C-alpha positions in Angstrom: -160.7 62.9 135.0 -159.1 59.3 134.6 -156.2 60.6 136.5 -158.1 62.1 139.1 -160.2 58.9 139.6 -156.9 56.7 139.6 -155.3 59.3 142.4 -158.4 58.8 144.3 -158.5 55.1 144.3 -155.0 55.0 145.3 -155.6 57.3 148.5 -158.4 55.3 149.5 -156.5 51.8 149.2 -153.7 53.4 151.3 -156.2 54.8 153.9 -157.8 51.2 153.9 -154.3 49.9 154.5 -153.4 52.2 157.2 -156.4 51.5 158.8 -155.9 47.9 158.8 -152.2 47.7 160.2 -153.5 49.9 162.9 -156.2 47.4 163.8 -154.0 44.4 163.4 -150.7 45.6 164.7 -149.4 42.5 166.2 -150.4 40.3 162.8 -148.4 42.8 160.9 -145.6 42.3 163.3 -145.5 38.9 163.0 -145.7 39.0 159.4 -142.9 41.5 158.9 -140.7 39.6 161.7 -141.4 36.2 159.7 -140.5 37.9 156.2 -137.1 39.1 157.9 -136.4 35.6 159.3 -137.1 34.3 156.0 -135.0 36.5 154.3 -131.9 36.1 156.6 -132.3 32.6 156.5 -132.0 32.4 152.9 -129.1 34.7 152.7 -127.4 32.5 155.1 -127.9 29.5 153.0 -126.3 31.2 150.2 -123.7 32.8 152.1 -122.4 29.3 153.3 -123.7 26.9 150.9 -123.3 28.9 147.5 -120.3 31.3 148.3 -119.6 32.1 144.7 -123.2 33.4 143.9 -122.7 35.2 147.2 -119.6 36.8 146.2 -121.1 37.9 142.8 -124.3 39.6 144.4 -122.1 41.5 146.8 -119.9 42.7 144.0 -123.2 43.5 141.9 -124.4 45.4 144.8 -121.1 47.3 145.4 -121.1 48.1 141.8 -124.1 49.9 141.6 -123.8 51.6 145.0 -120.5 52.8 143.9 -118.7 51.6 147.3 -116.4 49.1 145.5 -115.1 51.4 142.9 -114.8 54.5 144.9 -114.8 56.4 141.7 -113.3 59.9 141.9 -113.2 62.9 139.4 -109.5 62.7 140.7 -109.2 59.5 138.4 -110.8 61.1 135.1 -108.3 61.0 132.4 -107.5 64.4 130.8 -108.6 63.3 127.4 -109.1 60.2 125.3 -107.3 61.1 122.2 -104.8 58.3 122.8 -100.9 58.2 122.4 -99.1 56.8 119.2 -96.6 54.2 120.2 -94.0 52.1 118.3 -94.8 48.3 118.8 -92.1 46.3 120.4 -90.3 44.4 118.1 -91.4 40.7 117.6 -89.2 38.0 119.1 -88.9 34.5 118.4 -90.0 31.5 121.1 -86.3 29.9 120.5 -84.8 33.3 121.7 -86.5 33.4 125.1 -84.4 31.0 126.7 -81.0 32.4 126.0 -82.2 36.1 126.5 -80.6 38.2 129.2 -83.9 38.2 131.1 -87.3 37.4 130.3 -91.2 38.3 131.8 -93.8 35.8 131.2 -97.6 36.5 132.0 -99.2 33.3 131.7 -102.6 31.8 130.8 -104.4 30.1 133.3 -106.2 27.3 131.7 -109.8 28.6 132.5 -112.4 31.7 132.0 -111.2 33.3 135.4 -109.3 36.5 135.9 -105.9 35.6 137.7 -102.4 36.5 137.7 -99.3 34.4 137.3 -95.8 36.0 136.2 -92.7 34.5 135.8 -89.3 36.2 135.7 -86.2 34.6 134.5 -82.7 35.6 134.4 -79.9 32.8 134.0 -80.9 30.2 136.6 -82.9 32.4 138.6 -86.4 32.3 138.5 -89.0 34.5 140.2 -92.6 33.7 140.4 -95.4 36.1 141.2 -98.7 34.8 142.0 -100.6 31.7 140.9 -104.0 31.9 140.0 -106.9 31.9 139.3 -108.3 28.3 140.4 -106.7 25.5 142.2 -106.8 23.6 138.6 -104.6 26.3 137.2 -101.6 24.8 139.1 -101.5 22.1 136.2 -101.3 24.7 133.5 -98.6 26.8 135.5 -96.4 23.9 136.0 -96.6 23.0 132.6 -95.4 26.2 131.2 -92.8 26.9 133.7 -91.1 23.5 133.5 -89.8 24.8 130.0 -87.9 27.6 131.9 -87.5 26.0 135.6 -85.2 23.0 136.4 -87.4 22.2 139.7 -86.3 25.2 141.9 -87.8 28.4 142.2 -85.7 31.1 143.9 -88.5 33.5 144.6 -92.1 33.3 144.9 -94.3 36.3 145.8 -97.8 36.4 146.8 -99.0 39.5 146.5 -102.5 39.3 148.4 -104.8 36.6 149.6 -107.4 36.6 146.9 -108.0 33.2 145.4 -107.3 34.7 142.0 -103.5 35.0 142.8 -103.0 32.3 145.4 -104.9 28.9 144.4 -102.0 27.7 142.1 -99.7 27.8 145.1 -102.1 25.1 146.6 -103.4 23.0 143.8 -105.3 19.8 143.5 -104.6 16.8 145.8 -104.8 15.8 149.5 -102.7 16.1 152.6 -99.1 17.1 151.3 -99.6 15.2 148.0 -100.9 17.9 146.1 -99.9 19.5 142.5 -99.8 23.0 143.8 -96.6 25.1 143.2 -95.5 25.0 146.7 -95.5 21.5 146.9 -93.9 20.6 143.5 -90.8 22.7 143.5 -88.1 23.6 145.8 -88.7 26.9 146.9 -85.9 29.5 148.1 -87.7 32.3 149.4 -91.2 33.4 149.8 -92.3 36.9 149.9 -95.9 37.3 151.1 -98.3 40.1 151.9 -97.9 41.5 155.3 -101.7 41.7 156.3 -105.0 40.2 155.1 -108.6 40.1 156.0 -109.2 36.5 154.5 -110.8 33.7 156.2 -111.4 31.8 153.1 -110.8 27.9 152.6 -108.2 28.8 149.9 -106.5 31.1 152.1 -106.2 28.5 154.9 -105.0 25.9 152.4 -102.3 28.6 151.3 -101.2 29.0 154.8 -100.9 25.1 155.1 -99.0 25.6 151.5 -96.3 27.9 152.9 -95.9 25.9 156.1 -94.9 22.8 154.0 -92.5 24.7 151.8 -90.8 26.3 154.9 -90.6 22.8 156.3 -88.6 21.8 153.1 -86.4 24.7 153.8 -88.1 27.8 152.3 -87.1 31.1 153.6 -90.4 33.0 154.5 -90.8 36.8 154.7 -93.5 39.4 154.7 -93.1 42.7 152.3 -92.9 44.5 155.4 -90.2 42.5 156.9 -88.4 42.8 153.3 -88.9 46.6 153.4 -87.5 47.0 157.1 -84.6 44.6 156.2 -82.6 47.4 154.6 -79.4 46.1 152.6 -78.8 42.8 154.7 -76.4 40.3 153.0 -79.0 37.8 153.3 -82.6 37.1 154.7 -85.3 39.7 154.3 -84.2 42.9 152.2 -85.5 45.3 150.0 -83.6 44.7 147.1 -82.6 41.3 145.6 -80.1 41.0 143.1 -81.1 38.3 140.6 -78.5 38.9 137.8 -76.7 36.0 136.7 -73.4 37.3 137.2 -74.5 38.8 140.8 -73.2 42.3 139.5 -76.7 44.0 140.5 -77.3 44.6 136.8 -80.8 43.1 137.8 -82.4 43.7 140.7 -85.9 42.9 142.3 -86.8 45.7 144.5 -89.8 45.6 146.8 -91.7 48.9 147.2 -93.1 50.2 150.3 -97.1 50.1 150.5 -98.7 52.1 153.4 -101.1 49.1 153.6 -98.3 46.5 154.6 -98.9 48.1 158.2 -102.3 49.8 158.2 -105.8 48.3 157.9 -108.1 48.6 155.1 -111.5 46.9 154.1 -110.2 46.2 150.5 -107.8 43.3 150.3 -106.4 44.1 147.1 -104.5 47.2 148.8 -102.6 44.9 150.8 -100.7 43.8 147.5 -97.1 43.1 147.4 -95.5 45.8 145.1 -92.1 45.3 143.4 -89.9 47.0 140.9 -87.7 45.1 138.5 -84.8 47.2 137.5 -82.5 46.5 134.8 -78.9 48.0 134.7 -77.4 47.7 130.9 -73.7 48.0 130.2 -73.7 52.0 129.3 -75.6 52.2 132.8 -78.9 53.2 131.2 -81.7 51.4 133.2 -85.3 50.2 132.4 -87.9 49.4 134.9 -90.9 47.0 135.3 -93.5 47.5 137.8 -95.9 45.0 139.3 -98.7 46.1 141.7 -100.7 42.9 142.0 -104.4 44.2 142.3 -103.4 47.5 144.2 -106.4 49.9 144.3 -106.6 53.7 143.5 -106.1 54.7 147.4 -103.0 52.2 147.4 -101.6 53.6 144.2 -101.9 57.0 145.5 -99.9 56.1 148.7 -97.3 54.0 146.6 -96.5 57.3 144.6 -96.2 59.2 147.9 -93.8 56.9 149.5 -91.5 55.5 146.8 -89.5 57.4 144.0 -91.1 55.6 140.9 -89.5 56.0 137.4 -91.0 56.0 134.2 -91.3 52.2 133.3 -90.7 50.3 130.0 -93.5 47.6 131.3 -96.4 47.9 133.8 -98.6 45.0 134.6 -101.9 46.5 134.3 -103.2 47.0 137.7 -105.8 44.6 139.1 -106.8 42.9 135.7 -107.7 46.2 133.9 -110.2 47.1 136.4 -111.5 50.4 136.5 -110.3 50.9 140.2 -106.7 50.7 139.4 -104.2 52.2 136.9 -105.2 55.4 137.9 -104.1 58.8 136.8 -102.3 59.3 139.8 -99.8 56.5 139.1 -99.7 56.4 135.4 -98.7 60.3 135.1 -95.7 59.3 137.2 -94.5 55.8 135.8 -95.9 56.5 131.8 -95.5 53.1 130.9 -94.5 52.3 127.7 -96.1 48.8 127.5 -98.8 47.1 129.5 -99.9 43.3 130.0 -103.4 42.7 131.3 -103.9 39.3 132.9 -107.4 38.8 132.5 -110.2 37.1 130.3 -111.4 40.1 128.2 -115.1 40.4 128.4 -115.8 37.8 131.3 -118.8 38.7 133.5 -117.0 36.7 136.5 -117.4 39.8 138.4 -120.0 41.9 136.9 -122.6 42.3 134.1 -122.0 45.8 133.3 -120.5 45.9 130.0 -118.3 48.6 130.7 -116.8 47.1 133.8 -115.7 43.8 132.5 -112.1 43.6 132.2 -110.2 45.5 130.7 -112.6 48.3 131.4 -113.4 51.1 129.5 -112.0 53.4 132.3 -108.8 51.6 132.2 -108.7 52.1 128.5 -109.4 56.0 128.6 -106.5 56.3 131.0 -104.0 53.9 129.6 -104.3 55.3 126.2 -102.8 58.7 127.4 -99.3 56.8 127.6 -99.3 53.9 125.1 -101.0 51.8 122.7 -98.9 48.9 123.5 -101.5 47.0 125.7 -101.7 43.2 125.5 -104.1 40.8 127.2 -103.8 37.2 127.9 -107.5 35.7 127.2 -110.7 36.3 125.8 -113.9 35.3 127.3 -116.3 33.7 124.5 -119.3 32.5 126.4 -118.6 32.8 130.5 -122.0 30.9 131.2 -121.0 27.9 128.8 -117.2 28.2 130.5 -115.7 28.8 126.8 -112.7 31.3 126.5 -109.7 31.3 123.9 -106.2 33.2 123.8 -106.0 36.8 122.8 -102.5 37.4 123.3 -102.2 34.1 125.0 -99.0 33.7 127.1 -97.3 37.0 126.7 -93.3 37.2 127.2 -91.1 40.4 127.0 -87.5 39.8 127.0 -84.3 41.5 126.6 -82.0 40.4 124.2 -78.8 42.2 123.1 -79.8 45.2 124.9 -83.4 45.3 123.1 -86.7 44.6 124.7 -88.9 42.0 122.2 -92.3 40.4 122.5 -93.2 37.2 121.6 -97.0 35.9 122.5 -98.3 32.4 121.9 -101.1 33.7 119.9 -99.7 36.6 118.1 -98.7 40.3 119.0 -101.6 42.0 118.2 -102.5 44.9 120.4 -105.8 45.3 122.1 -106.7 48.3 120.0 -106.4 46.4 116.9 -108.3 43.4 118.0 -111.9 42.5 116.8 -113.0 42.5 120.6 -111.9 45.9 121.0 -113.6 47.0 117.7 -116.8 45.6 119.2 -116.8 46.3 122.6 -114.6 49.4 123.6 -113.4 52.9 122.2 -110.2 54.8 122.4 -106.9 55.5 120.9 -108.4 57.6 118.4 -105.1 58.8 116.9 -105.1 61.1 113.8 
């Protein structure tokens, strides 16, 4: 009887509400319009005055509506038993400077996700991205100054997001900034071919590129490089960065469908490159860098390029669940993976499984290797505290063998306490 009375009360209240609305149509309309105007005004204030808060709100909304991640059953792993892998031999810091070549994944000095990768071979240096905030520029310079003597031969900006280009700009005013494009002589800049961004940091990046170009840098888009063929200079698909210029180490610009097609996802504009090393016995090893390329972009990357199995893969989009999909992984079958992120940070989401590196990423990558290394660890995002997980991660070739040195030790992700507390996988018998 209580439920019946309750239902009757609700029905009576609903009838009264409908009756009131019909007899006060103008007043109700004014009230509804006023609420809409207030909500729109509040949204505009947040959008213009608190852009970080707006971005986080939009990311959360996209996450819950599944629009951002675009989940597909095609991306689900075949199983999650994991793969047994031999760890990479541990190297020494002193050996890096004399190595045949080295690949450095940098910590960026703050709690945010971001990419910065240095490739060094002899006197030739390649720098891919300089996230994550403008204050990362000082951290990046302090690190690369150990290996770079004032000149960066190649600089690659994968796409127009802040966590990949902020360090190119840096802090300061006018041309007196500490960003990479202001502080170093730049040989060649290879940048994204398309973008949707109108952000302040993007506009500052454009000014930084203009400054570097005025000082003598050559500037090409990835599409111009792809279409450049095998020209002896200028934009081209393949750059010989070996010490002896004998083609033993090449930086190859891959074709990305979104170099010349529009997409709503800025990440899919990412410049993708493959580093290829040819040893004295003609055996080759490959190292793949795809920026923040997402699942659809990875599908096209596989379709339009003859991708090899790779020795090393920079984990797509900081270990997001939207990248490093099975379509790509089953082709490249990486032996080693470096993830540039602050593990467990709630920068983009409060959904535990989707904080970087995500459970979905681990489920997929575990089918190919246990050798996954992560730069940083978030301690308390709100308080801004973080520490190193592996720290600066350096893979280097010495005497024909790949070695690993990390500034905070070579512990694999699966063996860290953070992983044991927050993730599952690699349940190898």
